[in-house]
PQR file of N, CA, C, O and H, with PARSE charges and radii, in Angstrom:
ATOM      1  N   MET A   1     139.856 105.204  98.286 -0.4000 1.5000
ATOM      2  CA  MET A   1     139.078 105.274  99.505 -0.0000 2.0000
ATOM      3  C   MET A   1     137.677 105.823  99.231  0.5500 1.7000
ATOM      4  O   MET A   1     136.705 105.392  99.851 -0.5500 1.4000
ATOM      5  N   GLN A   2     137.580 106.764  98.311 -0.4000 1.5000
ATOM      6  CA  GLN A   2     136.258 107.306  98.002 -0.0000 2.0000
ATOM      7  C   GLN A   2     135.346 106.234  97.419  0.5500 1.7000
ATOM      8  O   GLN A   2     134.164 106.166  97.758 -0.5500 1.4000
ATOM      9  H   GLN A   2     138.369 107.114  97.807  0.4000 1.0000
ATOM     10  N   ARG A   3     135.892 105.403  96.547 -0.4000 1.5000
ATOM     11  CA  ARG A   3     135.092 104.329  95.974 -0.0000 2.0000
ATOM     12  C   ARG A   3     134.641 103.357  97.055  0.5500 1.7000
ATOM     13  O   ARG A   3     133.495 102.909  97.056 -0.5500 1.4000
ATOM     14  H   ARG A   3     136.852 105.458  96.272  0.4000 1.0000
ATOM     15  N   ALA A   4     135.539 103.036  97.968 -0.4000 1.5000
ATOM     16  CA  ALA A   4     135.187 102.124  99.056 -0.0000 2.0000
ATOM     17  C   ALA A   4     134.111 102.735  99.949  0.5500 1.7000
ATOM     18  O   ALA A   4     133.215 102.026 100.407 -0.5500 1.4000
ATOM     19  H   ALA A   4     136.470 103.401  97.967  0.4000 1.0000
ATOM     20  N   LEU A   5     134.188 104.037 100.200 -0.4000 1.5000
ATOM     21  CA  LEU A   5     133.161 104.683 101.020 -0.0000 2.0000
ATOM     22  C   LEU A   5     131.805 104.675 100.336  0.5500 1.7000
ATOM     23  O   LEU A   5     130.773 104.550 100.996 -0.5500 1.4000
ATOM     24  H   LEU A   5     134.916 104.613  99.827  0.4000 1.0000
ATOM     25  N   MET A   6     131.802 104.806  99.014 -0.4000 1.5000
ATOM     26  CA  MET A   6     130.535 104.747  98.287 -0.0000 2.0000
ATOM     27  C   MET A   6     129.966 103.331  98.286  0.5500 1.7000
ATOM     28  O   MET A   6     128.754 103.144  98.188 -0.5500 1.4000
ATOM     29  H   MET A   6     132.640 104.907  98.478  0.4000 1.0000
ATOM     30  N   GLN A   7     130.843 102.338  98.395 -0.4000 1.5000
ATOM     31  CA  GLN A   7     130.423 100.939  98.401 -0.0000 2.0000
ATOM     32  C   GLN A   7     130.702 100.323  99.772  0.5500 1.7000
ATOM     33  O   GLN A   7     131.233  99.216  99.862 -0.5500 1.4000
ATOM     34  H   GLN A   7     131.828 102.490  98.474  0.4000 1.0000
ATOM     35  N   PHE A   8     130.349 101.033 100.825 -0.4000 1.5000
ATOM     36  CA  PHE A   8     130.642 100.591 102.192 -0.0000 2.0000
ATOM     37  C   PHE A   8     129.969  99.276 102.543  0.5500 1.7000
ATOM     38  O   PHE A   8     130.414  98.585 103.460 -0.5500 1.4000
ATOM     39  H   PHE A   8     129.918 101.932 100.752  0.4000 1.0000
ATOM     40  N   PHE A   9     128.916  98.916 101.842 -0.4000 1.5000
ATOM     41  CA  PHE A   9     128.151  97.700 102.132 -0.0000 2.0000
ATOM     42  C   PHE A   9     128.840  96.434 101.643  0.5500 1.7000
ATOM     43  O   PHE A   9     128.453  95.335 102.041 -0.5500 1.4000
ATOM     44  H   PHE A   9     128.555  99.477 101.097  0.4000 1.0000
ATOM     45  N   LYS A  10     129.859  96.563 100.784 -0.4000 1.5000
ATOM     46  CA  LYS A  10     130.579  95.397 100.282 -0.0000 2.0000
ATOM     47  C   LYS A  10     131.586  94.936 101.338  0.5500 1.7000
ATOM     48  O   LYS A  10     132.399  95.734 101.804 -0.5500 1.4000
ATOM     49  H   LYS A  10     130.173  97.456 100.461  0.4000 1.0000
ATOM     50  N   PRO A  11     131.540  93.660 101.719 -0.5600 1.5000
ATOM     51  CA  PRO A  11     132.444  93.171 102.766  0.2800 2.0000
ATOM     52  C   PRO A  11     133.926  93.360 102.443  0.5500 1.7000
ATOM     53  O   PRO A  11     134.725  93.616 103.343 -0.5500 1.4000
ATOM     54  N   GLU A  12     134.299  93.235 101.166 -0.4000 1.5000
ATOM     55  CA  GLU A  12     135.716  93.373 100.826 -0.0000 2.0000
ATOM     56  C   GLU A  12     136.238  94.798 101.016  0.5500 1.7000
ATOM     57  O   GLU A  12     137.451  95.006 101.028 -0.5500 1.4000
ATOM     58  H   GLU A  12     133.649  93.026 100.435  0.4000 1.0000
ATOM     59  N   ASN A  13     135.349  95.780 101.165 -0.4000 1.5000
ATOM     60  CA  ASN A  13     135.753  97.165 101.388 -0.0000 2.0000
ATOM     61  C   ASN A  13     135.801  97.541 102.869  0.5500 1.7000
ATOM     62  O   ASN A  13     136.129  98.680 103.199 -0.5500 1.4000
ATOM     63  H   ASN A  13     134.363  95.611 101.156  0.4000 1.0000
ATOM     64  N   TYR A  14     135.485  96.616 103.757 -0.4000 1.5000
ATOM     65  CA  TYR A  14     135.352  96.925 105.185 -0.0000 2.0000
ATOM     66  C   TYR A  14     136.591  97.628 105.745  0.5500 1.7000
ATOM     67  O   TYR A  14     136.471  98.679 106.375 -0.5500 1.4000
ATOM     68  H   TYR A  14     135.218  95.691 103.489  0.4000 1.0000
ATOM     69  N   PHE A  15     137.781  97.057 105.520 -0.4000 1.5000
ATOM     70  CA  PHE A  15     138.987  97.602 106.134 -0.0000 2.0000
ATOM     71  C   PHE A  15     139.364  98.954 105.536  0.5500 1.7000
ATOM     72  O   PHE A  15     139.868  99.821 106.251 -0.5500 1.4000
ATOM     73  H   PHE A  15     137.879  96.204 105.008  0.4000 1.0000
ATOM     74  N   THR A  16     139.133  99.148 104.255 -0.4000 1.5000
ATOM     75  CA  THR A  16     139.404 100.444 103.630 -0.0000 2.0000
ATOM     76  C   THR A  16     138.442 101.509 104.151  0.5500 1.7000
ATOM     77  O   THR A  16     138.847 102.640 104.422 -0.5500 1.4000
ATOM     78  H   THR A  16     138.723  98.444 103.674  0.4000 1.0000
ATOM     79  N   VAL A  17     137.178 101.148 104.288 -0.4000 1.5000
ATOM     80  CA  VAL A  17     136.175 102.090 104.818 -0.0000 2.0000
ATOM     81  C   VAL A  17     136.506 102.445 106.262  0.5500 1.7000
ATOM     82  O   VAL A  17     136.421 103.609 106.654 -0.5500 1.4000
ATOM     83  H   VAL A  17     136.848 100.230 104.068  0.4000 1.0000
ATOM     84  N   ARG A  18     136.881 101.450 107.047 -0.4000 1.5000
ATOM     85  CA  ARG A  18     137.227 101.703 108.452 -0.0000 2.0000
ATOM     86  C   ARG A  18     138.412 102.665 108.550  0.5500 1.7000
ATOM     87  O   ARG A  18     138.391 103.603 109.348 -0.5500 1.4000
ATOM     88  H   ARG A  18     136.951 100.505 106.729  0.4000 1.0000
ATOM     89  N   GLU A  19     139.439 102.430 107.739 -0.4000 1.5000
ATOM     90  CA  GLU A  19     140.610 103.307 107.736 -0.0000 2.0000
ATOM     91  C   GLU A  19     140.226 104.736 107.326  0.5500 1.7000
ATOM     92  O   GLU A  19     140.688 105.704 107.930 -0.5500 1.4000
ATOM     93  H   GLU A  19     139.456 101.669 107.092  0.4000 1.0000
ATOM     94  N   ALA A  20     139.381 104.859 106.298 -0.4000 1.5000
ATOM     95  CA  ALA A  20     138.960 106.178 105.827 -0.0000 2.0000
ATOM     96  C   ALA A  20     138.158 106.915 106.903  0.5500 1.7000
ATOM     97  O   ALA A  20     138.347 108.116 107.097 -0.5500 1.4000
ATOM     98  H   ALA A  20     139.006 104.073 105.807  0.4000 1.0000
ATOM     99  N   LEU A  21     137.274 106.214 107.597 -0.4000 1.5000
ATOM    100  CA  LEU A  21     136.476 106.855 108.651 -0.0000 2.0000
ATOM    101  C   LEU A  21     137.360 107.307 109.809  0.5500 1.7000
ATOM    102  O   LEU A  21     137.141 108.380 110.373 -0.5500 1.4000
ATOM    103  H   LEU A  21     137.121 105.239 107.440  0.4000 1.0000
ATOM    104  N   ILE A  22     138.344 106.510 110.164 -0.4000 1.5000
ATOM    105  CA  ILE A  22     139.253 106.894 111.249 -0.0000 2.0000
ATOM    106  C   ILE A  22     140.076 108.106 110.839  0.5500 1.7000
ATOM    107  O   ILE A  22     140.253 109.028 111.635 -0.5500 1.4000
ATOM    108  H   ILE A  22     138.523 105.639 109.706  0.4000 1.0000
ATOM    109  N   GLN A  23     140.586 108.120 109.600 -0.4000 1.5000
ATOM    110  CA  GLN A  23     141.363 109.272 109.121 -0.0000 2.0000
ATOM    111  C   GLN A  23     140.524 110.544 109.084  0.5500 1.7000
ATOM    112  O   GLN A  23     141.038 111.640 109.307 -0.5500 1.4000
ATOM    113  H   GLN A  23     140.443 107.371 108.954  0.4000 1.0000
ATOM    114  N   ALA A  24     139.235 110.395 108.803 -0.4000 1.5000
ATOM    115  CA  ALA A  24     138.342 111.553 108.740 -0.0000 2.0000
ATOM    116  C   ALA A  24     137.848 111.976 110.119  0.5500 1.7000
ATOM    117  O   ALA A  24     137.130 112.968 110.242 -0.5500 1.4000
ATOM    118  H   ALA A  24     138.818 109.504 108.622  0.4000 1.0000
ATOM    119  N   GLY A  25     138.228 111.226 111.165 -0.4000 1.5000
ATOM    120  CA  GLY A  25     137.784 111.563 112.514 -0.0000 2.0000
ATOM    121  C   GLY A  25     136.331 111.193 112.766  0.5500 1.7000
ATOM    122  O   GLY A  25     135.684 111.798 113.620 -0.5500 1.4000
ATOM    123  H   GLY A  25     138.811 110.420 111.066  0.4000 1.0000
ATOM    124  N   ARG A  26     135.809 110.218 112.046 -0.4000 1.5000
ATOM    125  CA  ARG A  26     134.404 109.814 112.186 -0.0000 2.0000
ATOM    126  C   ARG A  26     134.273 108.412 112.770  0.5500 1.7000
ATOM    127  O   ARG A  26     133.572 107.563 112.219 -0.5500 1.4000
ATOM    128  H   ARG A  26     136.335 109.726 111.352  0.4000 1.0000
ATOM    129  N   GLN A  27     134.953 108.175 113.891 -0.4000 1.5000
ATOM    130  CA  GLN A  27     134.853 106.898 114.571 -0.0000 2.0000
ATOM    131  C   GLN A  27     133.444 106.642 115.068  0.5500 1.7000
ATOM    132  O   GLN A  27     133.084 105.501 115.356 -0.5500 1.4000
ATOM    133  H   GLN A  27     135.522 108.865 114.339  0.4000 1.0000
ATOM    134  N   ASP A  28     132.641 107.696 115.171 -0.4000 1.5000
ATOM    135  CA  ASP A  28     131.254 107.523 115.615 -0.0000 2.0000
ATOM    136  C   ASP A  28     130.428 106.728 114.607  0.5500 1.7000
ATOM    137  O   ASP A  28     129.353 106.238 114.950 -0.5500 1.4000
ATOM    138  H   ASP A  28     132.934 108.623 114.936  0.4000 1.0000
ATOM    139  N   LEU A  29     130.908 106.592 113.372 -0.4000 1.5000
ATOM    140  CA  LEU A  29     130.190 105.832 112.355 -0.0000 2.0000
ATOM    141  C   LEU A  29     130.602 104.358 112.329  0.5500 1.7000
ATOM    142  O   LEU A  29     130.142 103.597 111.478 -0.5500 1.4000
ATOM    143  H   LEU A  29     131.781 106.990 113.093  0.4000 1.0000
ATOM    144  N   ILE A  30     131.470 103.957 113.265 -0.4000 1.5000
ATOM    145  CA  ILE A  30     131.896 102.570 113.371 -0.0000 2.0000
ATOM    146  C   ILE A  30     131.283 102.003 114.645  0.5500 1.7000
ATOM    147  O   ILE A  30     131.541 102.506 115.738 -0.5500 1.4000
ATOM    148  H   ILE A  30     131.844 104.575 113.957  0.4000 1.0000
ATOM    149  N   GLY A  31     130.486 100.977 114.510 -0.4000 1.5000
ATOM    150  CA  GLY A  31     129.864 100.363 115.683 -0.0000 2.0000
ATOM    151  C   GLY A  31     128.642  99.564 115.296  0.5500 1.7000
ATOM    152  O   GLY A  31     128.406  99.292 114.119 -0.5500 1.4000
ATOM    153  H   GLY A  31     130.276 100.568 113.622  0.4000 1.0000
ATOM    154  N   ASN A  32     127.865  99.190 116.301 -0.4000 1.5000
ATOM    155  CA  ASN A  32     126.708  98.337 116.063 -0.0000 2.0000
ATOM    156  C   ASN A  32     125.377  99.069 116.212  0.5500 1.7000
ATOM    157  O   ASN A  32     124.323  98.435 116.165 -0.5500 1.4000
ATOM    158  H   ASN A  32     128.056  99.412 117.257  0.4000 1.0000
ATOM    159  N   GLY A  33     125.402 100.371 116.388 -0.4000 1.5000
ATOM    160  CA  GLY A  33     124.172 101.132 116.546 -0.0000 2.0000
ATOM    161  C   GLY A  33     123.472 101.389 115.223  0.5500 1.7000
ATOM    162  O   GLY A  33     124.017 101.114 114.154 -0.5500 1.4000
ATOM    163  H   GLY A  33     126.258 100.886 116.426  0.4000 1.0000
ATOM    164  N   CYS A  34     122.269 101.915 115.306 -0.4000 1.5000
ATOM    165  CA  CYS A  34     121.492 102.172 114.090 -0.0000 2.0000
ATOM    166  C   CYS A  34     122.060 103.342 113.279  0.5500 1.7000
ATOM    167  O   CYS A  34     121.777 103.445 112.085 -0.5500 1.4000
ATOM    168  H   CYS A  34     121.827 102.139 116.174  0.4000 1.0000
ATOM    169  N   ASP A  35     122.848 104.219 113.894 -0.4000 1.5000
ATOM    170  CA  ASP A  35     123.436 105.353 113.188 -0.0000 2.0000
ATOM    171  C   ASP A  35     124.824 105.056 112.618  0.5500 1.7000
ATOM    172  O   ASP A  35     125.466 105.951 112.068 -0.5500 1.4000
ATOM    173  H   ASP A  35     123.077 104.135 114.864  0.4000 1.0000
ATOM    174  N   CYS A  36     125.288 103.826 112.740 -0.4000 1.5000
ATOM    175  CA  CYS A  36     126.635 103.468 112.307 -0.0000 2.0000
ATOM    176  C   CYS A  36     126.643 103.004 110.858  0.5500 1.7000
ATOM    177  O   CYS A  36     125.695 102.382 110.378 -0.5500 1.4000
ATOM    178  H   CYS A  36     124.766 103.099 113.186  0.4000 1.0000
ATOM    179  N   LEU A  37     127.728 103.319 110.181 -0.4000 1.5000
ATOM    180  CA  LEU A  37     127.881 102.964 108.775 -0.0000 2.0000
ATOM    181  C   LEU A  37     128.378 101.527 108.616  0.5500 1.7000
ATOM    182  O   LEU A  37     127.873 100.777 107.781 -0.5500 1.4000
ATOM    183  H   LEU A  37     128.498 103.824 110.571  0.4000 1.0000
ATOM    184  N   ILE A  38     129.373 101.149 109.426 -0.4000 1.5000
ATOM    185  CA  ILE A  38     129.911  99.789 109.369 -0.0000 2.0000
ATOM    186  C   ILE A  38     129.934  99.211 110.779  0.5500 1.7000
ATOM    187  O   ILE A  38     129.984  99.964 111.751 -0.5500 1.4000
ATOM    188  H   ILE A  38     129.783 101.758 110.105  0.4000 1.0000
ATOM    189  N   PRO A  39     129.898  97.866 110.907 -0.5600 1.5000
ATOM    190  CA  PRO A  39     129.918  97.246 112.230  0.2800 2.0000
ATOM    191  C   PRO A  39     131.299  97.357 112.884  0.5500 1.7000
ATOM    192  O   PRO A  39     132.306  97.576 112.211 -0.5500 1.4000
ATOM    193  N   ALA A  40     131.321  97.201 114.198 -0.4000 1.5000
ATOM    194  CA  ALA A  40     132.581  97.271 114.931 -0.0000 2.0000
ATOM    195  C   ALA A  40     133.489  96.095 114.590  0.5500 1.7000
ATOM    196  O   ALA A  40     134.705  96.259 114.496 -0.5500 1.4000
ATOM    197  H   ALA A  40     130.503  97.023 114.745  0.4000 1.0000
ATOM    198  N   GLN A  41     132.913  94.919 114.404 -0.4000 1.5000
ATOM    199  CA  GLN A  41     133.684  93.726 114.052 -0.0000 2.0000
ATOM    200  C   GLN A  41     133.539  93.467 112.551  0.5500 1.7000
ATOM    201  O   GLN A  41     132.443  93.589 112.005 -0.5500 1.4000
ATOM    202  H   GLN A  41     131.925  94.786 114.481  0.4000 1.0000
ATOM    203  N   PRO A  42     134.637  93.111 111.883 -0.5600 1.5000
ATOM    204  CA  PRO A  42     134.545  92.864 110.437  0.2800 2.0000
ATOM    205  C   PRO A  42     133.725  91.613 110.140  0.5500 1.7000
ATOM    206  O   PRO A  42     133.792  90.640 110.891 -0.5500 1.4000
ATOM    207  N   PRO A  43     132.959  91.626 109.062 -0.5600 1.5000
ATOM    208  CA  PRO A  43     132.235  90.417 108.655  0.2800 2.0000
ATOM    209  C   PRO A  43     133.228  89.340 108.193  0.5500 1.7000
ATOM    210  O   PRO A  43     134.359  89.649 107.819 -0.5500 1.4000
ATOM    211  N   ARG A  44     132.798  88.093 108.223 -0.4000 1.5000
ATOM    212  CA  ARG A  44     133.672  86.987 107.821 -0.0000 2.0000
ATOM    213  C   ARG A  44     134.190  87.161 106.400  0.5500 1.7000
ATOM    214  O   ARG A  44     135.345  86.853 106.107 -0.5500 1.4000
ATOM    215  H   ARG A  44     131.878  87.842 108.527  0.4000 1.0000
ATOM    216  N   GLU A  45     133.329  87.655 105.529 -0.4000 1.5000
ATOM    217  CA  GLU A  45     133.729  87.830 104.134 -0.0000 2.0000
ATOM    218  C   GLU A  45     134.870  88.837 104.002  0.5500 1.7000
ATOM    219  O   GLU A  45     135.739  88.686 103.143 -0.5500 1.4000
ATOM    220  H   GLU A  45     132.391  87.905 105.767  0.4000 1.0000
ATOM    221  N   ALA A  46     134.867  89.859 104.853 -0.4000 1.5000
ATOM    222  CA  ALA A  46     135.928  90.873 104.811 -0.0000 2.0000
ATOM    223  C   ALA A  46     137.254  90.260 105.237  0.5500 1.7000
ATOM    224  O   ALA A  46     138.287  90.522 104.620 -0.5500 1.4000
ATOM    225  H   ALA A  46     134.162  89.982 105.551  0.4000 1.0000
ATOM    226  N   SER A  47     137.231  89.452 106.281 -0.4000 1.5000
ATOM    227  CA  SER A  47     138.455  88.804 106.744 -0.0000 2.0000
ATOM    228  C   SER A  47     138.977  87.823 105.702  0.5500 1.7000
ATOM    229  O   SER A  47     140.184  87.736 105.474 -0.5500 1.4000
ATOM    230  H   SER A  47     136.392  89.240 106.782  0.4000 1.0000
ATOM    231  N   ALA A  48     138.070  87.087 105.072 -0.4000 1.5000
ATOM    232  CA  ALA A  48     138.481  86.132 104.041 -0.0000 2.0000
ATOM    233  C   ALA A  48     139.089  86.855 102.840  0.5500 1.7000
ATOM    234  O   ALA A  48     140.092  86.401 102.290 -0.5500 1.4000
ATOM    235  H   ALA A  48     137.090  87.157 105.257  0.4000 1.0000
ATOM    236  N   ALA A  49     138.494  87.968 102.430 -0.4000 1.5000
ATOM    237  CA  ALA A  49     139.028  88.742 101.310 -0.0000 2.0000
ATOM    238  C   ALA A  49     140.400  89.306 101.645  0.5500 1.7000
ATOM    239  O   ALA A  49     141.281  89.355 100.787 -0.5500 1.4000
ATOM    240  H   ALA A  49     137.678  88.336 102.877  0.4000 1.0000
ATOM    241  N   ARG A  50     140.583  89.729 102.886 -0.4000 1.5000
ATOM    242  CA  ARG A  50     141.876  90.263 103.304 -0.0000 2.0000
ATOM    243  C   ARG A  50     142.936  89.163 103.284  0.5500 1.7000
ATOM    244  O   ARG A  50     144.057  89.396 102.832 -0.5500 1.4000
ATOM    245  H   ARG A  50     139.868  89.690 103.584  0.4000 1.0000
ATOM    246  N   ARG A  51     142.593  87.966 103.768 -0.4000 1.5000
ATOM    247  CA  ARG A  51     143.543  86.854 103.755 -0.0000 2.0000
ATOM    248  C   ARG A  51     143.926  86.478 102.323  0.5500 1.7000
ATOM    249  O   ARG A  51     145.093  86.198 102.046 -0.5500 1.4000
ATOM    250  H   ARG A  51     141.682  87.777 104.135  0.4000 1.0000
ATOM    251  N   ARG A  52     142.950  86.471 101.415 -0.4000 1.5000
ATOM    252  CA  ARG A  52     143.260  86.167 100.011 -0.0000 2.0000
ATOM    253  C   ARG A  52     144.199  87.209  99.415  0.5500 1.7000
ATOM    254  O   ARG A  52     145.123  86.872  98.676 -0.5500 1.4000
ATOM    255  H   ARG A  52     142.003  86.699 101.640  0.4000 1.0000
ATOM    256  N   ARG A  53     143.957  88.472  99.740 -0.4000 1.5000
ATOM    257  CA  ARG A  53     144.783  89.549  99.188 -0.0000 2.0000
ATOM    258  C   ARG A  53     146.211  89.463  99.715  0.5500 1.7000
ATOM    259  O   ARG A  53     147.156  89.735  98.974 -0.5500 1.4000
ATOM    260  H   ARG A  53     143.206  88.745 100.340  0.4000 1.0000
ATOM    261  N   VAL A  54     146.382  89.091 100.978 -0.4000 1.5000
ATOM    262  CA  VAL A  54     147.717  88.997 101.569 -0.0000 2.0000
ATOM    263  C   VAL A  54     148.508  87.854 100.944  0.5500 1.7000
ATOM    264  O   VAL A  54     149.731  87.935 100.831 -0.5500 1.4000
ATOM    265  H   VAL A  54     145.615  88.870 101.579  0.4000 1.0000
ATOM    266  N   LYS A  55     147.824  86.797 100.541 -0.4000 1.5000
ATOM    267  CA  LYS A  55     148.505  85.644  99.943 -0.0000 2.0000
ATOM    268  C   LYS A  55     148.938  85.896  98.502  0.5500 1.7000
ATOM    269  O   LYS A  55     149.685  85.096  97.937 -0.5500 1.4000
ATOM    270  H   LYS A  55     146.830  86.731 100.633  0.4000 1.0000
ATOM    271  N   GLU A  56     148.491  86.974  97.908 -0.4000 1.5000
ATOM    272  CA  GLU A  56     148.883  87.280  96.532 -0.0000 2.0000
ATOM    273  C   GLU A  56     150.372  87.591  96.481  0.5500 1.7000
ATOM    274  O   GLU A  56     150.901  88.218  97.398 -0.5500 1.4000
ATOM    275  H   GLU A  56     147.884  87.624  98.367  0.4000 1.0000
ATOM    276  N   PRO A  57     151.062  87.159  95.417 -0.5600 1.5000
ATOM    277  CA  PRO A  57     152.517  87.346  95.354  0.2800 2.0000
ATOM    278  C   PRO A  57     152.965  88.807  95.261  0.5500 1.7000
ATOM    279  O   PRO A  57     154.100  89.111  95.625 -0.5500 1.4000
ATOM    280  N   ASP A  58     152.122  89.710  94.791 -0.4000 1.5000
ATOM    281  CA  ASP A  58     152.538  91.112  94.650 -0.0000 2.0000
ATOM    282  C   ASP A  58     152.094  91.981  95.832  0.5500 1.7000
ATOM    283  O   ASP A  58     152.093  93.207  95.729 -0.5500 1.4000
ATOM    284  H   ASP A  58     151.200  89.463  94.495  0.4000 1.0000
ATOM    285  N   HIS A  59     151.720  91.358  96.948 -0.4000 1.5000
ATOM    286  CA  HIS A  59     151.268  92.114  98.116 -0.0000 2.0000
ATOM    287  C   HIS A  59     152.464  92.566  98.953  0.5500 1.7000
ATOM    288  O   HIS A  59     153.373  91.785  99.235 -0.5500 1.4000
ATOM    289  H   HIS A  59     151.721  90.361  97.032  0.4000 1.0000
ATOM    290  N   TYR A  60     152.447  93.823  99.338 -0.4000 1.5000
ATOM    291  CA  TYR A  60     153.429  94.378 100.254 -0.0000 2.0000
ATOM    292  C   TYR A  60     152.687  94.832 101.495  0.5500 1.7000
ATOM    293  O   TYR A  60     151.587  95.372 101.375 -0.5500 1.4000
ATOM    294  H   TYR A  60     151.709  94.458  99.109  0.4000 1.0000
ATOM    295  N   PRO A  61     153.240  94.635 102.681 -0.5600 1.5000
ATOM    296  CA  PRO A  61     152.544  95.087 103.891  0.2800 2.0000
ATOM    297  C   PRO A  61     152.397  96.602 103.895  0.5500 1.7000
ATOM    298  O   PRO A  61     153.301  97.322 103.471 -0.5500 1.4000
ATOM    299  N   ALA A  62     151.263  97.077 104.372 -0.4000 1.5000
ATOM    300  CA  ALA A  62     150.992  98.515 104.391 -0.0000 2.0000
ATOM    301  C   ALA A  62     151.679  99.202 105.559  0.5500 1.7000
ATOM    302  O   ALA A  62     151.914 100.409 105.513 -0.5500 1.4000
ATOM    303  H   ALA A  62     150.529  96.492 104.716  0.4000 1.0000
ATOM    304  N   VAL A  63     152.005  98.452 106.604 -0.4000 1.5000
ATOM    305  CA  VAL A  63     152.605  99.034 107.805 -0.0000 2.0000
ATOM    306  C   VAL A  63     153.959  98.374 108.029  0.5500 1.7000
ATOM    307  O   VAL A  63     154.047  97.146 108.025 -0.5500 1.4000
ATOM    308  H   VAL A  63     151.815  97.471 106.641  0.4000 1.0000
ATOM    309  N   PRO A  64     155.024  99.164 108.225 -0.5600 1.5000
ATOM    310  CA  PRO A  64     156.329  98.572 108.454  0.2800 2.0000
ATOM    311  C   PRO A  64     156.364  97.810 109.774  0.5500 1.7000
ATOM    312  O   PRO A  64     155.706  98.201 110.738 -0.5500 1.4000
ATOM    313  N   ASN A  65     157.121  96.738 109.817 -0.4000 1.5000
ATOM    314  CA  ASN A  65     157.251  95.933 111.012 -0.0000 2.0000
ATOM    315  C   ASN A  65     158.359  96.516 111.877  0.5500 1.7000
ATOM    316  O   ASN A  65     159.520  96.492 111.470 -0.5500 1.4000
ATOM    317  H   ASN A  65     157.655  96.421 109.034  0.4000 1.0000
ATOM    318  N   PRO A  66     158.033  97.046 113.078 -0.5600 1.5000
ATOM    319  CA  PRO A  66     159.065  97.656 113.916  0.2800 2.0000
ATOM    320  C   PRO A  66     160.099  96.638 114.395  0.5500 1.7000
ATOM    321  O   PRO A  66     161.229  97.019 114.702 -0.5500 1.4000
ATOM    322  N   ALA A  67     159.745  95.366 114.465 -0.4000 1.5000
ATOM    323  CA  ALA A  67     160.693  94.347 114.894 -0.0000 2.0000
ATOM    324  C   ALA A  67     161.790  94.128 113.860  0.5500 1.7000
ATOM    325  O   ALA A  67     162.872  93.638 114.185 -0.5500 1.4000
ATOM    326  H   ALA A  67     158.828  95.056 114.216  0.4000 1.0000
ATOM    327  N   LYS A  68     161.509  94.491 112.623 -0.4000 1.5000
ATOM    328  CA  LYS A  68     162.497  94.320 111.550 -0.0000 2.0000
ATOM    329  C   LYS A  68     163.125  95.647 111.141  0.5500 1.7000
ATOM    330  O   LYS A  68     163.611  95.781 110.018 -0.5500 1.4000
ATOM    331  H   LYS A  68     160.630  94.888 112.358  0.4000 1.0000
ATOM    332  N   GLY A  69     163.122  96.604 112.019 -0.4000 1.5000
ATOM    333  CA  GLY A  69     163.737  97.888 111.712 -0.0000 2.0000
ATOM    334  C   GLY A  69     162.715  98.973 111.441  0.5500 1.7000
ATOM    335  O   GLY A  69     162.904 100.107 111.880 -0.5500 1.4000
ATOM    336  H   GLY A  69     162.728  96.495 112.931  0.4000 1.0000
ATOM    337  N   GLY A  70     161.660  98.673 110.747 -0.4000 1.5000
ATOM    338  CA  GLY A  70     160.542  99.576 110.526 -0.0000 2.0000
ATOM    339  C   GLY A  70     160.862 100.813 109.709  0.5500 1.7000
ATOM    340  O   GLY A  70     159.949 101.561 109.360 -0.5500 1.4000
ATOM    341  H   GLY A  70     161.506  97.751 110.390  0.4000 1.0000
ATOM    342  N   SER A  71     162.133 101.056 109.390 -0.4000 1.5000
ATOM    343  CA  SER A  71     162.469 102.269 108.655 -0.0000 2.0000
ATOM    344  C   SER A  71     162.321 102.074 107.149  0.5500 1.7000
ATOM    345  O   SER A  71     162.284 103.044 106.393 -0.5500 1.4000
ATOM    346  H   SER A  71     162.875 100.448 109.673  0.4000 1.0000
ATOM    347  N   ARG A  72     162.235 100.815 106.718 -0.4000 1.5000
ATOM    348  CA  ARG A  72     162.111 100.536 105.296 -0.0000 2.0000
ATOM    349  C   ARG A  72     160.743 100.977 104.798  0.5500 1.7000
ATOM    350  O   ARG A  72     159.729 100.706 105.441 -0.5500 1.4000
ATOM    351  H   ARG A  72     162.265 100.026 107.333  0.4000 1.0000
ATOM    352  N   ARG A  73     160.711 101.646 103.670 -0.4000 1.5000
ATOM    353  CA  ARG A  73     159.432 102.089 103.115 -0.0000 2.0000
ATOM    354  C   ARG A  73     158.717 100.904 102.509  0.5500 1.7000
ATOM    355  O   ARG A  73     159.310 100.099 101.792 -0.5500 1.4000
ATOM    356  H   ARG A  73     161.535 101.866 103.147  0.4000 1.0000
ATOM    357  N   THR A  74     157.417 100.808 102.810 -0.4000 1.5000
ATOM    358  CA  THR A  74     156.623  99.737 102.246 -0.0000 2.0000
ATOM    359  C   THR A  74     155.377 100.359 101.611  0.5500 1.7000
ATOM    360  O   THR A  74     155.020 101.503 101.895 -0.5500 1.4000
ATOM    361  H   THR A  74     156.935 101.463 103.393  0.4000 1.0000
ATOM    362  N   ARG A  75     154.742  99.596 100.765 -0.4000 1.5000
ATOM    363  CA  ARG A  75     153.528 100.082 100.140 -0.0000 2.0000
ATOM    364  C   ARG A  75     152.563  98.921  99.986  0.5500 1.7000
ATOM    365  O   ARG A  75     152.968  97.759  99.968 -0.5500 1.4000
ATOM    366  H   ARG A  75     155.032  98.667 100.534  0.4000 1.0000
ATOM    367  N   ALA A  76     151.312  99.240  99.879 -0.4000 1.5000
ATOM    368  CA  ALA A  76     150.284  98.224  99.662 -0.0000 2.0000
ATOM    369  C   ALA A  76     149.836  98.282  98.216  0.5500 1.7000
ATOM    370  O   ALA A  76     149.606  99.362  97.673 -0.5500 1.4000
ATOM    371  H   ALA A  76     150.982 100.184  99.894  0.4000 1.0000
ATOM    372  N   VAL A  77     149.714  97.141  97.604 -0.4000 1.5000
ATOM    373  CA  VAL A  77     149.240  97.051  96.225 -0.0000 2.0000
ATOM    374  C   VAL A  77     147.798  96.586  96.280  0.5500 1.7000
ATOM    375  O   VAL A  77     147.525  95.468  96.717 -0.5500 1.4000
ATOM    376  H   VAL A  77     149.901  96.264  98.045  0.4000 1.0000
ATOM    377  N   TRP A  78     146.894  97.405  95.856 -0.4000 1.5000
ATOM    378  CA  TRP A  78     145.465  97.048  95.914 -0.0000 2.0000
ATOM    379  C   TRP A  78     145.047  96.773  94.553  0.5500 1.7000
ATOM    380  O   TRP A  78     143.883  96.447  94.318 -0.5500 1.4000
ATOM    381  H   TRP A  78     147.115  98.314  95.502  0.4000 1.0000
TER
END
């Protein structure tokens, strides 16, 4: 997460940076204002990079699916 925060301008880091800012309680840095670090909506490149990463065979979902029990531990491979 620290590396992603240092490279916040790279579209492929958008979702990691957003998660890190929310965990740090700095939602004020997410938005479209001049004082914001990242935009409120992800850039197209970020969404495309996320879709490519999900299609990789070694990808595990980061959040358990409550419809499938949700108690199973999952991890994300970055």
